[in-house]
C-alpha positions as CSV (number, residue, x, y, z in Angstrom):
1,M,-6.2,-37.6,13.5
2,I,-8.4,-34.6,12.6
3,R,-11.8,-35.6,11.2
4,V,-13.2,-33.3,8.5
5,M,-16.5,-32.9,6.6
6,L,-16.2,-31.2,3.2
7,V,-19.1,-29.1,2.0
8,D,-18.7,-28.0,-1.6
9,D,-21.0,-28.4,-4.7
10,H,-18.0,-29.2,-7.0
11,A,-16.9,-32.8,-6.8
12,L,-13.5,-32.0,-8.3
13,V,-12.9,-29.4,-5.7
14,R,-13.7,-31.8,-2.9
15,M,-11.4,-34.4,-4.5
16,G,-8.6,-31.9,-4.5
17,F,-9.1,-30.9,-0.9
18,R,-9.4,-34.6,0.1
19,M,-6.0,-35.4,-1.5
20,L,-4.4,-32.4,0.2
21,L,-5.8,-33.3,3.6
22,A,-4.8,-36.9,3.3
23,D,-1.2,-35.9,2.8
24,A,-1.4,-34.2,6.2
25,Q,-3.0,-37.1,8.0
26,V,-6.4,-35.5,8.1
27,E,-9.3,-37.9,7.6
28,V,-12.3,-36.8,5.4
29,V,-15.2,-38.5,7.1
30,A,-18.0,-37.0,4.9
31,E,-18.5,-35.1,1.7
32,V,-21.7,-33.2,0.9
33,E,-22.6,-30.8,-1.8
34,S,-25.0,-28.4,-0.1
35,G,-25.6,-26.5,3.1
36,E,-28.8,-28.5,3.5
37,Q,-27.0,-31.8,3.4
38,A,-24.3,-30.5,5.8
39,C,-27.0,-29.7,8.4
40,I,-28.4,-33.2,8.1
41,E,-25.1,-35.1,8.1
42,Y,-23.3,-33.1,10.8
43,P,-25.0,-34.7,13.8
44,R,-24.5,-38.1,12.4
45,V,-20.8,-37.6,11.5
46,T,-19.8,-35.2,14.3
47,P,-16.6,-34.0,12.5
48,D,-13.9,-32.1,14.3
49,V,-13.9,-29.5,11.5
50,V,-16.5,-28.5,8.8
51,V,-14.8,-27.1,5.7
52,M,-17.6,-25.0,4.1
53,D,-17.8,-23.4,0.7
54,L,-19.9,-20.2,0.6
55,S,-21.3,-20.2,-2.9
56,M,-23.5,-23.2,-3.3
57,P,-27.1,-23.7,-4.6
58,G,-29.9,-23.8,-2.1
59,M,-29.4,-22.0,1.2
60,G,-25.7,-21.4,0.6
61,G,-22.8,-21.5,2.9
62,L,-23.5,-18.5,5.1
63,E,-26.9,-19.7,6.1
64,A,-25.5,-23.2,6.6
65,V,-22.9,-21.8,9.0
66,R,-25.6,-20.1,11.0
67,R,-27.7,-23.3,11.2
68,L,-24.8,-25.5,12.1
69,L,-23.9,-23.2,15.0
70,A,-27.5,-23.2,16.1
71,Q,-27.5,-27.0,16.1
72,D,-24.2,-27.2,17.9
73,P,-22.6,-23.9,19.3
74,K,-19.3,-25.8,19.7
75,A,-19.2,-26.7,16.0
76,R,-15.8,-25.7,14.4
77,V,-16.3,-24.3,10.9
78,L,-13.7,-23.2,8.4
79,V,-15.1,-21.3,5.5
80,L,-13.4,-21.6,2.2
81,S,-14.5,-19.1,-0.3
82,A,-13.7,-17.6,-3.7
83,H,-15.0,-14.2,-2.4
84,E,-12.3,-11.7,-1.7
85,D,-14.5,-8.8,-0.4
86,T,-14.6,-7.9,3.3
87,A,-18.4,-8.3,3.8
88,H,-18.3,-12.1,3.5
89,P,-15.6,-12.8,6.1
90,R,-17.1,-10.3,8.5
91,R,-20.5,-11.9,8.2
92,V,-19.1,-15.4,8.4
93,L,-17.0,-14.8,11.5
94,R,-19.8,-12.9,13.1
95,A,-22.0,-16.0,12.5
96,G,-19.6,-18.1,14.5
97,A,-17.2,-19.6,12.0
98,L,-13.7,-20.0,13.4
99,G,-11.8,-19.6,10.1
100,Y,-11.9,-18.0,6.7
101,L,-9.7,-18.9,3.8
102,T,-9.8,-17.7,0.2
103,K,-9.5,-20.4,-2.5
104,R,-6.5,-18.5,-3.9
105,S,-4.5,-19.3,-0.8
106,A,-1.6,-21.7,-1.1
107,P,-2.4,-25.4,-0.5
108,D,-0.4,-25.5,2.8
109,A,-2.7,-22.8,4.1
110,L,-5.6,-25.2,4.1
111,I,-3.7,-27.6,6.3
112,A,-2.7,-24.8,8.7
113,A,-6.3,-23.5,8.8
114,V,-7.8,-26.9,9.5
115,T,-5.2,-27.6,12.2
116,A,-5.9,-24.2,13.8
117,V,-9.7,-24.5,13.7
118,A,-9.5,-28.1,15.0
119,A,-7.6,-26.7,18.0
120,H,-10.4,-24.1,18.6
121,E,-8.2,-21.4,17.3
122,A,-9.3,-18.6,14.9
123,Y,-7.7,-18.6,11.4
124,V,-8.0,-15.9,8.7
125,D,-5.7,-16.0,5.7
126,P,-3.2,-13.1,5.6
127,Q,-4.7,-11.4,2.6
128,T,-8.2,-11.4,4.0
129,A,-6.9,-10.3,7.4
130,R,-5.0,-7.4,5.8
131,S,-8.1,-6.3,3.8
132,L,-10.3,-6.4,6.9
133,A,-7.7,-4.4,8.9
134,M,-7.3,-1.8,6.1
135,A,-11.1,-1.4,5.7
136,Q,-11.3,-0.9,9.5
137,V,-8.5,1.8,9.4
138,K,-10.0,3.6,6.4
139,G,-13.6,3.3,7.7
140,E,-14.6,1.7,4.4
141,T,-18.0,0.1,4.2
142,S,-20.0,-1.6,1.5
143,P,-23.7,-1.0,0.9
144,A,-24.3,-4.5,2.3
145,D,-23.2,-3.4,5.7
146,M,-26.5,-1.6,6.1
147,L,-28.4,-4.9,5.8
148,S,-29.3,-7.2,8.7
149,E,-28.0,-10.8,8.7
150,R,-31.3,-12.1,7.3
151,E,-31.5,-9.3,4.7
152,F,-27.9,-10.0,3.6
153,S,-28.8,-13.7,2.9
154,V,-31.9,-12.7,1.0
155,F,-30.0,-10.0,-0.9
156,L,-27.3,-12.5,-2.1
157,Q,-30.0,-14.8,-3.5
158,L,-31.9,-12.0,-5.1
159,A,-28.7,-10.8,-6.7
160,R,-28.1,-14.2,-8.2
161,G,-31.5,-14.0,-9.9
162,L,-33.6,-16.3,-7.7
163,T,-37.3,-15.6,-7.3
164,V,-39.1,-14.8,-4.1
165,A,-40.6,-18.4,-4.1
166,Q,-37.2,-20.0,-4.6
167,I,-35.6,-17.9,-1.8
168,A,-38.5,-18.7,0.5
169,D,-37.9,-22.4,-0.1
170,N,-34.1,-22.2,0.3
171,L,-34.2,-20.2,3.5
172,K,-37.3,-21.8,5.0
173,L,-39.2,-18.5,5.1
174,S,-42.7,-17.5,4.0
175,P,-42.9,-15.7,0.6
176,S,-44.5,-12.7,2.4
177,T,-41.5,-12.5,4.8
178,V,-39.1,-12.6,1.8
179,G,-41.2,-9.9,0.1
180,T,-40.8,-7.7,3.2
181,H,-37.1,-8.3,3.3
182,L,-36.9,-7.4,-0.4
183,Y,-38.8,-4.1,0.2
184,H,-36.3,-3.2,3.0
185,I,-33.3,-4.2,1.0
186,K,-34.3,-2.0,-2.0
187,Q,-35.0,0.9,0.3
188,K,-31.6,0.6,2.1
189,L,-29.6,0.1,-1.1
190,G,-31.6,2.6,-3.2
191,A,-32.4,0.0,-5.8
192,N,-35.6,-0.1,-7.9
193,N,-35.6,-3.7,-9.0
194,Q,-33.8,-7.0,-8.9
195,S,-31.4,-6.1,-11.8
196,E,-30.1,-3.1,-9.8
197,L,-29.5,-5.3,-6.8
198,T,-27.5,-7.6,-8.9
199,L,-25.4,-4.7,-10.2
200,V,-24.7,-3.5,-6.6
201,A,-23.6,-7.0,-5.7
202,L,-21.3,-7.3,-8.7
203,Q,-19.8,-3.8,-8.1
204,W,-18.9,-4.7,-4.5
205,G,-17.6,-8.2,-5.4
206,L,-20.3,-9.9,-3.4
207,I,-21.3,-12.3,-6.2
208,Q,-19.4,-13.6,-9.2
209,V,-20.4,-13.9,-12.8
């Protein structure tokens, strides 16, 4: 039986996933509501697969993926996200996640994805795979592609309206380091303030209202 840890800040979403997985003989051994909790619980639970939401308070899913893989390079992570842009799956897979599935996917896709990732196989839902392939063929890029991995994490939190102090706490960085990242992000994206960064993120589907 595949052992799964669910990481999502919405209890109803976790309940739905748990019911779906139970029908497929997949055991949910832990449920947590933040990336921070996932990093703490992972070594205790040692699940076969971590099903990770991206948009959560605190450090968020992308940062949690990076930290889990730093803890255990063999960790098998399936990211489940409402985002349908190409920047998020590229960053997530580059960070070491084995799978990426949009929340609009059919229920049986979750079972297929968990099964594949548990077997150390990569899984990207067909719609996301098609979008990534087309972006590659057309040479499409988003402004966020200019940002480093750390700058991208800071950018997403800035775009959601968090303060420098809050971001520093979430990402375990000093406020001055976050300030430096903010300066570079504004330079690279041609933005003058936080509101303009939010607009860029909304236009490219990197955050949701």
